[in-house]
N, C-alpha and C positions, 0 to 999 in steps of 0.2 A: 738472445741466441747468437752464437759466433758463426759467421759465414765461413764455410769451407772454401779454400782456394780452388779455383777452377782447374780441372784436369787438363793436361796438354792435349791438343787435338790429335786424333788418330790419323796418321798419314793416309790410310786406306779410304777414309771418308772425305778427304780433301780433293779439290779439283786437280787436274793435271798441271796447270800453271802453278798452283800453290805448292804442289809436290816438288816441282823443279826448283822453285825459289828456296824451299827448305833444304833441298839437296845442295843447291849452290851455296847457301850460307854455311852449311856444314863443311862443304868442300873448301870454301875460302879459309875457314879456320884451320882445317887439317893440313892443307897444302896451298899456300898463297899463289904458287906458280901454276896451279892446275887450270884455272879458268883462262888465263892468258894463252896457255898452250892449246887449250881446246879452240879458242878463237883463231889462233894462228893456223891450226890444222884446217878449219873450215875455209879461211881466207886463202890459204895456200892451194887447196884443191880447186877453188873457184878460179884463182889466178892461172893455174895450168890450163883449164878449159878456155879461158879468155885468150891466152897467148896462142894456143893451138887454133882457136877460131879465127883470130886475126891473121895468122900465117896462111891458113888454108882457105880463107874466105868464107868460112862457115860460122861466123860469129853469132848470128841470130839463131842458128840451129843449136850450137853448143852452149850458149849462155844459160838457157833453162836447165840443161843437163848439169852444167857446172854448179848452179845454185842448189839443185837437189842433191848432187853428190857432196857438195860442201857441207850442207846441213846434216846429211847422213853420217859423214865422217866425224863431224863435230859431236853429234849425239852419241856415236859409238865411243869416242874418246871420253866424253862426259860420263857415260855409264861405267866405263872401266875405272876412271878416277874415283867416282862415287863409291863403287864397290870396294875399292882398296881403302878408302877412308872409313867406310862402315866396319870393315874387318879390323882396322887399326883401333877403332873406338871400342869395340867389344872384346878385343883380344886380351886374354889374361883375366877376364871377369868370370865369376862363376855363372854357369848356365849359358855361356857363349855358344857351345856346341849345339845345345837345344835350339837356340835361335837360328842357327844355320840350318839345322835339319828341318825346321818348320818352314823355311823358305825354299826347300827343294821342290823341283818340278815333279809333277806326277801325283798320283793318288796315294799319298803317304799319311799315315796316322801317327803322330809323334806324341809320346808321353814323356815329359821331362822327369828326371830324378826318380826312376823306378827302384833304384837301389842306392844306398849311400852308407858311409861309415862315419865314425867320430872324427876322422881326419879330413873330412870334407871332400873325400873322393866320391864321385857321383857317376852313375850309369843312366844314360837316356835310351829310350827304346823307340824305334821307328818300324812300323809294320806296313808292308806294301805287297804288291804282287810277287816280287822276287823272294820274299820271305821276311824274316825279322832281322833288323840291324841293331846291334847294341853298340853304343858309343860311350866310352869311358873318359872322364876328365879327372886328372889327378896324378898321383905318383905312379911311375911305371913299375915299381916294385910291389905296390899294393893292389893295383887295378886287376891283374890277372886273376887273383882269387875272387874278387868281387864280380868280375865278368863271368867266371866259371860258375859261381853260385847262381847268378841270374840265368845263365844258359841252362843249367840243370833244372831250375824252377820252371822255365818256359817249356822245356822239352817234355815235362810231365803231362802238359795239357795240349801241346802241339808237337807230338813226337815225329810227325812226318813233314814238318815245315823246316826249310833250311834256315839256319841261324848263323849270322855273321857278326864279328866283333871287331872294333877299331878302338884305338886310343888316341886322344887328341892332346897335343902338347908340343913342347920344343925339345923334349929329351930324345935320346936315341931309340928308334923303333916306334916313335909316335908320329902322328900326322899333324902338321901345323893347321891352325884354325882356318886359314885362308884357302887351304887345299882340301878341306874336309868334303865338300860336295863332290868335287871331281874324283878324289881318292875313293870315296864310298861307292860311287857308281862304277869306277874301274875295278875295284876289288870284287864287287858282286858279279860283274860281267865275267871276270877271269875265273871265279869259282864256278859259275854256272856252266861255262864252257868245259871245265874239267870234269863235270859230272858225266857218268856213263849214260848213254841213251836208254830210255825206258823200253823202246820198241826198236828192233832191228829189222830192216827191210829184208825179205827173203831174196836169196840169190836166184838168178835166172829170170825167165819171163814172168810177168805178173799173172796170177791165177785168173781164169776166166769166169769164176763163179760169181764175181761181184758185178758182172756186166748186166745191163738191162736187156731183157729178151727182145729180139728183133720182131717188129710188126710184120705180119704177112703182107706180101705185095698183092695189090689188086690184080685179078685176072683180066687180061685184055680180051675184049669181045671181037 
């Protein structure tokens, strides 16, 4: 029998230290200057606290704050560089939009490739509390008809659910892959704010019919 090669480990099942090592290795290949910049940010923040502590005489008080602030600043910069490297790795690959949607925060159910055509134009679907979001990958001239057909199909079974659509790509009118999460959330919020209110508060004082009845006061003897 031929032994099958071992599958690569799932990052979600690894420990935090191993995840950081994997991210650092990927980041080193994508951008050799990223890790030195992260280290300089952490050391620079610590140096500012040390200098201020020496000048003001609060060195031993500011040193722990400087260490924590330096680590926090380095971690934030590391996360930003890692995210950019991940986007650069998957950008231009089929299914990249689905991968970004699956990493969105909140209770979203993502179904990749709910619609496609022979030209490899694809529509992904994400369902959440705001409604249904359709994200198309492919040609901007062919995607509108594909999105419209999927929109019509969904509206037959979910006629009262809001449906939003976006196109991912580098063409005019499309959203770059690295801005998909932010653009999707902004687009949904903008459209939700534009919806008319279902209930309008009546003008004038609030009616008294909804108040709890007052309890009778005890008589004083």
